[in-house]
C-alpha positions as CSV (number, residue, x, y, z in Angstrom):
1,X,-8.8,26.6,7.2
2,X,-11.4,26.1,9.8
3,X,-10.5,24.4,12.9
4,X,-12.7,22.0,14.4
5,X,-12.8,19.3,17.0
6,X,-11.8,15.4,14.6
7,X,-12.0,11.9,16.0
8,X,-9.2,10.1,13.9
9,X,-9.6,6.0,13.9
10,X,-6.6,4.2,13.3
11,X,-6.6,0.1,13.5
12,X,-2.8,0.0,14.4
13,X,-0.2,2.0,15.7
14,X,0.8,4.6,12.8
15,X,4.7,4.9,12.4
16,X,6.5,7.9,10.9
17,X,8.7,4.9,9.0
18,X,8.6,1.9,9.7
19,X,5.4,-0.4,7.7
20,X,3.0,0.5,4.7
21,X,-0.5,1.7,6.1
22,X,1.1,2.7,9.6
23,X,3.1,5.0,7.5
24,X,0.7,6.9,5.8
25,X,-1.9,6.6,9.1
26,X,1.0,8.7,11.1
27,X,1.6,11.2,8.6
28,X,-1.7,12.1,7.8
29,X,-2.4,12.2,11.3
30,X,0.4,14.2,12.0
31,X,-0.8,17.1,9.4
32,X,-4.2,17.0,10.7
33,X,-2.8,17.7,14.2
34,X,-0.5,20.5,12.9
35,X,-3.2,22.1,11.1
36,X,-4.6,22.8,14.7
37,X,-7.7,20.5,15.1
38,X,-8.4,19.3,18.2
39,X,-8.3,15.4,17.8
40,X,-9.5,12.2,19.6
41,X,-7.3,9.4,18.3
42,X,-8.6,5.8,18.8
43,X,-6.5,3.0,18.2
44,X,-7.8,-0.5,17.3
45,X,-4.8,-2.7,18.6
46,X,-5.0,-6.3,17.5
47,X,-3.7,-8.0,21.0
48,X,-1.9,-11.2,18.8
49,X,-0.2,-8.9,16.2
50,X,2.2,-6.4,15.9
51,X,0.3,-3.7,14.9
52,X,0.6,-2.8,18.8
53,X,4.5,-2.4,18.5
54,X,5.8,1.3,19.1
55,X,2.6,2.3,20.7
56,X,4.4,4.3,23.5
57,X,7.0,6.4,21.3
58,X,3.8,7.4,19.0
59,X,2.0,8.2,22.6
60,X,5.0,10.8,22.9
61,X,5.2,12.3,19.7
62,X,1.5,13.0,19.7
63,X,1.1,14.3,23.3
64,X,-0.4,17.4,23.7
65,X,-3.3,19.1,25.2
66,X,-5.4,19.1,22.2
67,X,-4.5,15.4,21.0
68,X,-6.0,12.3,23.4
69,X,-5.3,8.6,22.6
70,X,-8.2,5.9,23.5
71,X,-7.1,2.4,22.9
72,X,-9.4,-0.4,22.2
73,X,-7.9,-4.0,22.2
74,X,-9.2,-7.9,20.8
75,X,-8.0,-10.2,19.5
76,X,-10.2,-9.7,16.5
77,X,-12.5,-6.6,15.3
78,X,-14.2,-8.1,12.4
79,X,-15.2,-11.8,12.6
80,X,-17.4,-14.1,10.4
81,X,-20.7,-14.8,10.8
82,X,-23.3,-17.3,8.9
83,X,-23.5,-15.4,5.7
84,X,-21.0,-12.4,6.0
85,X,-18.8,-10.5,8.7
86,X,-19.9,-8.8,12.0
87,X,-18.0,-5.8,14.1
88,X,-17.0,-7.2,17.3
89,X,-18.5,-4.3,19.6
90,X,-17.6,-5.3,23.0
91,X,-13.6,-4.1,22.9
92,X,-15.2,-0.7,21.4
93,X,-15.9,0.4,24.7
94,X,-13.7,2.2,26.1
95,X,-14.1,5.0,23.2
96,X,-17.5,5.0,23.2
97,X,-17.8,7.6,26.3
98,X,-14.9,9.1,25.1
99,X,-16.4,9.8,21.6
100,X,-19.5,11.0,23.1
101,X,-18.0,13.5,25.2
102,X,-15.0,14.8,23.0
103,X,-18.2,16.5,20.7
104,X,-16.5,15.9,17.3
105,X,-17.4,17.5,14.1
106,X,-16.3,14.9,12.2
107,X,-14.7,11.5,11.9
108,X,-11.4,10.7,9.5
109,X,-11.4,6.6,9.5
110,X,-8.4,4.6,8.3
111,X,-9.9,1.7,5.9
112,X,-13.0,-0.6,6.7
113,X,-12.6,-2.0,10.3
114,X,-12.3,1.7,11.7
115,X,-15.1,2.8,9.5
116,X,-17.5,0.6,10.8
117,X,-16.3,1.3,14.5
118,X,-17.1,5.1,13.9
119,X,-20.2,4.4,12.6
120,X,-21.2,2.8,15.6
121,X,-20.2,5.4,18.1
122,X,-20.2,8.6,16.1
123,X,-23.3,10.0,14.7
124,X,-20.8,13.0,12.9
125,X,-19.6,13.0,9.1
126,X,-17.3,10.1,8.3
127,X,-13.9,10.8,5.9
128,X,-12.8,7.1,5.1
129,X,-9.4,6.0,3.1
130,X,-9.3,2.7,2.1
131,X,-6.3,0.8,1.2
132,X,-6.4,-2.7,-0.4
133,X,-10.2,-3.8,-0.9
134,X,-11.2,-7.0,1.2
135,X,-12.9,-8.6,-1.4
136,X,-10.3,-7.8,-4.1
137,X,-7.3,-9.0,-2.0
138,X,-9.9,-12.4,-0.8
139,X,-10.4,-13.4,-4.5
140,X,-6.6,-13.1,-5.7
141,X,-4.9,-14.7,-2.7
142,X,-7.1,-17.5,-3.9
143,X,-6.1,-17.4,-7.2
144,X,-2.2,-16.8,-6.4
145,X,-2.8,-20.2,-4.3
146,X,-3.9,-22.1,-7.0
147,X,-1.3,-21.2,-9.1
148,X,1.1,-22.0,-6.6
149,X,-0.4,-25.7,-6.0
150,X,-3.1,-26.4,-8.5
151,X,-4.8,-28.6,-5.8
152,X,-5.7,-25.2,-4.5
153,X,-8.4,-24.6,-7.2
154,X,-11.0,-26.5,-5.3
155,X,-10.7,-23.4,-2.8
156,X,-12.0,-21.4,-5.7
157,X,-15.5,-21.1,-5.3
158,X,-15.4,-20.3,-1.4
159,X,-13.1,-17.5,-2.2
160,X,-15.8,-15.8,-4.8
161,X,-18.3,-16.2,-2.3
162,X,-16.7,-14.9,0.6
163,X,-15.4,-11.6,-1.5
164,X,-19.2,-11.4,-2.4
165,X,-19.8,-10.9,1.4
166,X,-16.7,-8.6,1.6
167,X,-18.5,-6.3,-1.3
168,X,-22.2,-6.4,0.7
169,X,-20.2,-5.5,3.9
170,X,-18.6,-2.3,2.1
171,X,-21.9,-1.2,0.5
172,X,-23.5,-1.3,4.4
173,X,-21.0,0.4,6.4
174,X,-19.3,2.7,3.2
175,X,-23.2,3.7,1.9
176,X,-23.6,7.0,4.4
177,X,-20.1,7.7,4.7
178,X,-19.5,11.5,3.8
179,X,-16.7,11.3,1.6
180,X,-14.3,7.8,0.7
181,X,-11.0,8.3,-0.4
182,X,-9.1,5.3,-2.1
183,X,-5.6,4.7,-2.3
184,X,-5.8,2.8,-5.5
185,X,-7.1,4.6,-8.7
186,X,-8.9,1.5,-9.9
187,X,-11.1,1.1,-6.6
188,X,-13.0,4.2,-7.6
189,X,-14.7,1.9,-10.3
190,X,-15.0,-0.6,-8.2
191,X,-16.8,1.4,-5.4
192,X,-18.6,2.7,-8.1
193,X,-20.0,-0.5,-8.9
194,X,-21.4,-0.6,-5.3
195,X,-23.0,2.7,-5.6
196,X,-20.3,4.5,-3.3
197,X,-18.7,7.8,-4.5
198,X,-15.0,8.0,-4.1
199,X,-11.9,10.2,-5.3
200,X,-8.4,8.7,-5.6
201,X,-6.1,10.8,-4.3
202,X,-2.1,10.0,-3.6
203,X,-1.0,9.2,0.0
204,X,1.6,10.7,1.8
205,X,5.3,8.6,1.5
206,X,8.1,10.2,3.2
207,X,11.8,9.6,1.4
208,X,14.1,10.0,4.2
209,X,17.8,10.9,2.4
210,X,16.3,11.6,-0.9
211,X,19.4,11.4,-3.5
212,X,19.8,15.0,-5.0
213,X,22.4,13.5,-7.6
214,X,21.9,10.9,-10.2
215,X,23.0,8.2,-8.6
216,X,25.7,5.9,-10.2
217,X,25.3,3.5,-12.8
218,X,26.6,0.3,-13.4
219,X,29.6,0.3,-15.6
220,X,28.7,-0.5,-19.2
221,X,30.8,-3.8,-18.8
222,X,28.2,-5.0,-15.8
223,X,25.8,-8.1,-16.3
224,X,22.4,-6.6,-16.2
225,X,21.7,-7.0,-12.9
226,X,17.8,-6.0,-11.1
227,X,16.3,-5.9,-8.1
228,X,12.9,-7.5,-6.7
229,X,11.9,-6.3,-3.3
230,X,8.8,-5.7,-0.8
231,X,7.1,-8.2,2.0
232,X,7.5,-11.5,0.3
233,X,4.3,-13.0,1.9
234,X,1.8,-10.4,0.8
235,X,-0.2,-10.7,-2.1
236,X,1.7,-8.1,-4.5
237,X,4.9,-10.3,-3.8
238,X,3.4,-13.6,-4.6
239,X,2.0,-12.4,-7.8
240,X,5.4,-10.6,-8.7
241,X,7.4,-13.6,-7.8
242,X,5.0,-16.3,-10.0
243,X,5.4,-13.9,-12.7
244,X,9.1,-13.6,-12.4
245,X,10.0,-17.3,-11.7
246,X,7.9,-19.0,-13.7
247,X,7.1,-17.0,-16.8
248,X,10.1,-14.4,-16.9
249,X,12.7,-16.2,-16.3
250,X,13.0,-18.4,-19.0
251,X,12.4,-15.7,-21.2
252,X,15.6,-13.9,-19.9
253,X,17.9,-17.1,-19.7
254,X,16.7,-17.1,-23.9
255,X,18.1,-13.5,-24.0
256,X,21.1,-13.1,-22.0
257,X,22.1,-16.8,-21.4
258,X,23.4,-18.9,-18.4
259,X,24.9,-17.0,-16.0
260,X,24.6,-13.7,-18.1
261,X,22.1,-11.7,-15.6
262,X,21.1,-11.1,-12.1
263,X,18.0,-11.0,-10.2
264,X,18.4,-10.1,-6.2
265,X,15.2,-10.6,-3.9
266,X,15.2,-8.9,-1.0
267,X,12.5,-8.3,1.2
268,X,11.0,-8.7,4.9
269,X,8.9,-11.9,5.3
270,X,9.3,-15.5,4.0
271,X,8.4,-16.0,0.5
272,X,6.3,-18.6,-0.3
273,X,7.4,-22.2,0.1
274,X,7.5,-23.1,-4.0
275,X,10.1,-20.5,-4.5
276,X,13.1,-21.6,-2.4
277,X,13.0,-24.7,-4.8
278,X,12.4,-22.7,-7.8
279,X,15.5,-20.4,-7.2
280,X,17.6,-23.4,-6.3
281,X,18.8,-24.4,-9.7
282,X,18.7,-20.7,-10.9
283,X,22.2,-19.3,-10.2
284,X,21.1,-15.9,-11.6
285,X,19.0,-15.5,-8.9
286,X,20.1,-14.5,-5.5
287,X,17.7,-14.3,-2.3
288,X,19.1,-11.7,0.0
289,X,16.4,-11.5,2.5
290,X,16.0,-8.3,4.5
291,X,17.9,-5.6,3.6
292,X,18.1,-2.5,5.5
293,X,19.9,-0.3,3.0
294,X,18.5,-0.8,-0.7
295,X,20.4,2.1,-2.4
296,X,23.7,-0.6,-1.8
297,X,22.2,-3.3,-3.9
298,X,20.8,-0.7,-6.4
299,X,24.1,0.6,-6.9
300,X,24.9,-2.5,-8.4
301,X,21.2,-2.9,-10.7
302,X,20.0,-1.5,-13.8
303,X,16.2,-1.3,-12.7
304,X,13.8,-2.1,-9.8
305,X,11.5,-5.1,-11.4
306,X,7.9,-5.1,-10.5
307,X,6.1,-8.0,-12.4
308,X,3.1,-7.1,-10.2
309,X,0.3,-8.7,-12.5
310,X,-2.9,-8.2,-10.6
311,X,-4.6,-4.7,-10.5
312,X,-4.8,-4.5,-6.6
313,X,-3.1,-2.1,-4.3
314,X,-0.7,1.5,-5.3
315,X,2.5,-0.3,-3.8
316,X,4.7,2.0,-1.9
317,X,7.9,0.0,-3.2
318,X,7.3,2.1,-6.4
319,X,6.9,5.4,-5.0
320,X,10.0,4.5,-2.8
321,X,12.1,4.1,-5.8
322,X,10.4,7.3,-7.6
323,X,11.9,9.2,-4.9
324,X,15.1,7.9,-4.7
325,X,16.3,7.4,-8.3
326,X,15.9,4.1,-9.2
327,X,14.4,3.2,-12.7
328,X,11.2,0.8,-12.2
329,X,10.5,-1.4,-15.0
330,X,6.9,-2.7,-14.2
331,X,3.5,-5.1,-15.0
332,X,1.1,-2.4,-16.9
333,X,-1.3,-3.6,-14.3
334,X,0.5,-1.0,-11.5
335,X,-0.8,2.1,-14.0
336,X,-4.3,1.1,-12.8
337,X,-3.7,1.5,-9.6
338,X,-1.3,4.5,-9.7
339,X,-1.9,6.3,-12.9
340,X,1.2,8.7,-12.2
341,X,3.0,5.5,-13.8
342,X,3.3,6.2,-17.4
343,X,5.5,4.4,-19.5
344,X,8.7,5.9,-20.8
345,X,7.8,9.0,-18.9
346,X,8.0,7.9,-15.1
347,X,8.6,4.2,-15.1
348,X,9.0,1.2,-18.1
349,X,5.6,-0.7,-18.5
350,X,4.7,-4.0,-20.2
351,X,1.2,-6.2,-20.4
352,X,3.4,-9.6,-21.1
353,X,6.4,-11.5,-20.7
354,X,7.8,-10.7,-24.5
355,X,8.0,-7.0,-23.3
356,X,8.4,-7.5,-20.2
357,X,11.8,-8.8,-21.1
358,X,12.2,-6.3,-23.5
359,X,11.9,-3.4,-21.2
360,X,14.6,-5.2,-19.1
361,X,16.7,-5.1,-21.6
362,X,15.8,-1.4,-22.4
363,X,17.1,-0.4,-19.2
364,X,20.4,-1.6,-19.5
365,X,21.2,-0.5,-23.4
366,X,19.5,2.8,-22.9
367,X,21.2,4.5,-19.8
368,X,20.6,8.1,-21.1
369,X,17.0,7.6,-21.6
370,X,16.7,5.5,-18.1
371,X,18.3,8.8,-17.0
372,X,15.6,11.0,-18.0
373,X,12.5,8.7,-17.0
374,X,14.1,8.7,-13.5
375,X,14.1,12.2,-13.5
376,X,11.2,12.4,-14.3
377,X,9.9,10.4,-11.6
378,X,11.7,11.7,-9.1
379,X,10.1,15.1,-10.0
380,X,6.6,13.3,-10.2
381,X,6.9,12.1,-6.3
382,X,8.1,15.2,-5.0
383,X,4.7,16.7,-6.4
384,X,2.3,14.1,-5.7
385,X,3.7,11.7,-3.2
386,X,5.9,13.4,-0.7
387,X,3.9,14.4,2.5
388,X,2.7,18.0,2.5
389,X,1.3,17.8,-1.2
390,X,-0.3,14.2,-0.8
391,X,-1.9,15.3,3.0
392,X,-3.7,18.5,1.3
393,X,-6.8,16.7,-0.2
394,X,-7.5,15.4,3.1
395,X,-6.8,18.6,4.9
396,X,-9.4,20.3,2.6
397,X,-11.7,17.1,3.0
398,X,-11.8,17.4,6.8
399,X,-12.3,21.2,6.7
400,X,-14.8,20.7,4.1
401,X,-17.0,18.2,6.5
402,X,-16.3,20.4,9.9
403,X,-17.7,23.7,8.0
404,X,-20.9,22.0,6.8
405,X,-24.0,22.5,8.4
406,X,-25.0,19.6,11.0
407,X,-27.1,16.8,9.6
């Protein structure tokens, strides 16, 4: 693989094990460093955000003669303007001269803000990785809010307009990108609608202390038990909790009876306000808050449920479950974002409440089949999402752009 001089733009501080996007940022960057490229790493840090945590540790981990870090700080790097959005360029000044003097051959940009910053300061081929698309999340946040509180339906036209403005911004920023990598398979079609070619690749997701042996099964006499986990104030969890507590719970109550099943809810952050009252009269539902070792909870559960009924995001909680030997019962929309999720092969999928309840019953009543699905999922993780295989497509893309003739 040809070595070269590479700019890497990250929004926030990469971290080896904490956070969602910050984890894959770290492992992508570490893989490029290990490949022997000389790197200038531009960090865009929000001064009012937790994105600044772990900076000193990251600097120590990446220290080296061929790895430089330049920090740009701002309260915000993108702001609203009449008719759309604009990049706040003044905070980028510390990196402009450094990038100009570095003599980069290519730039790797982790998400839209970084791609925009790189576009303004570096006339080199840009490889852009995209997480959740802002125009998607803007709209679905508004829809979830309207489901939580019908009065918020009045905000939907404004959200639709804002989403259209984000679409224009993606088109303007990414129209001249050399390569675009999307973390969600469904984003390929959405990018194509903007006339932006893109490719989906599984992202690197570490699994420390992977369980080599099959995890213990709950005894046959155990109550049907399930875990839902995630960042509880994030879009995916908001969608899932609406489905779980308002739609699925009554069906489970009808199937198993009051007090005859258990739903554990765990995760960082505060769940939406409405969930507190919704859980108060449901003795089968236990809110655990943040749990450091979810294996201890899963040892009592038949499956992890992921009833996210919106086609947004490639959920790291599912990849974690695949790596750790947890059976996943999920809404079919997750397979639109992660095509390695196949019903009956690597997970159980359902598109409606009745089918979802039936799949949960299958998880309880067919333990041997569940064990086979879990093993196939673990193998899929090792082949597709483990750090080394997941980084290969990016390493190839960077080598390709460094070797390309100057434009």
